[in-house]
N, C-alpha and C positions, 0 to 999 in steps of 0.2 A: 137801337136795341130796345126791345119791348120790356116794359116794367112788369109784365105778366110772364113769369118764368115757367117754362114747361119742363117738368121732370116726371119720370115714371119709376125709377129705381128707389125702393124703400129706403135704403141706406143713404142715398143722396138727399132724399126728401127729409129724413130725420136730421141729417147734418145741417141742412139749410134751416130747418125749424129751430134748431138749437142756437142759431146765430141771430134770430129775429125776435124782438120782444112780442110782436103781434103779427100774425100771418093769416090771411084769408086764402084758403085752398078751395079751388073749384074742381070737383070730380066730375068727369064727363065721359061721353062715348062718341066716337066719330059719326055714328049713325043716329044720334039723338037730336031732333029738331030744337027742343027747348034749350039744349046745351049750346047749340050753334047760336041761338038768339041771345043767350046769357053771356057768352064769351066776350063780345064787344062791350057789354055793360061792365064786366069785371075789369077789362082793359082800361075803360074810361075811369073807373074808380082808382085803378093803379096810377093813372096819370094825375088824378086829383090829389091823391095822398102818397106821393112818391117816397117821402121820408118817414111817414107815420106807420106804415104797414108794409109787410112783405106780401107778395101775391104769387100764388102758385096755381098752375093749371096741370092737373093730373088726369091724363086720359086713359081710359080702359083700352089697353093694347094687349095683343097676345103676349103672354109671358109676364105681365105685371099684376096678375090677380092677387099676389101676395100683398101688395099695397092696399088694394080695395078691401081685402079680407082683414088686414091688420086694423084698419080704421072702421070696420063694420059697415062699409058702404056696399049696399046691395042693389040700389037703383040710382039713376042719374037724372037730372043734375043734383048734386049735393054740394052745399057750401059748408065748410067747417072753419071756424075761427079758432086759431091756436094762440096760446100764450106760452112762449118758450117750449114748444114741442108738446104741450098739453092741450088736447082738444077741450074747449070750454063751451062752444055752442055749435049746434048742427042745424042746418035748414035744408030740407029736401024740397025740390021743385024750383020753378022759375021765380025770380024776383025782378021787379022793374028797376030801372036805373035809380029812381027816386027812393025805392025801398032799400036798395043796397047802400046808397049814400047816407040815408037816415040811419040805417043799422050801424054802419061804420062810424058815423060821427059821434055816436054815443059810446064808442069803444076805445077812443084814444086815451093814452096814458097821460 
């Protein structure tokens, strides 16, 4: 089972976020090249920090624009760091593996 959970329904996403102290959510689109390049990096971070963070992959699919609108995501890729369902940091664009690991290492509780 992947440590990078894929969800698209806003209610399911919020339920998950309410259960995790810290979650990194990746918003992407199936036709986005930087998103495809970023996904294995986020999966690698999920493997490195399996108990410290929750990891979500939220893909722009037909019918889930509500989720993107709710979180103010208008372009992809976007990374949002949540603390108990509260977005605390946004990053738009690609991040290297080193940047993601460094960013997360400073966010542990």
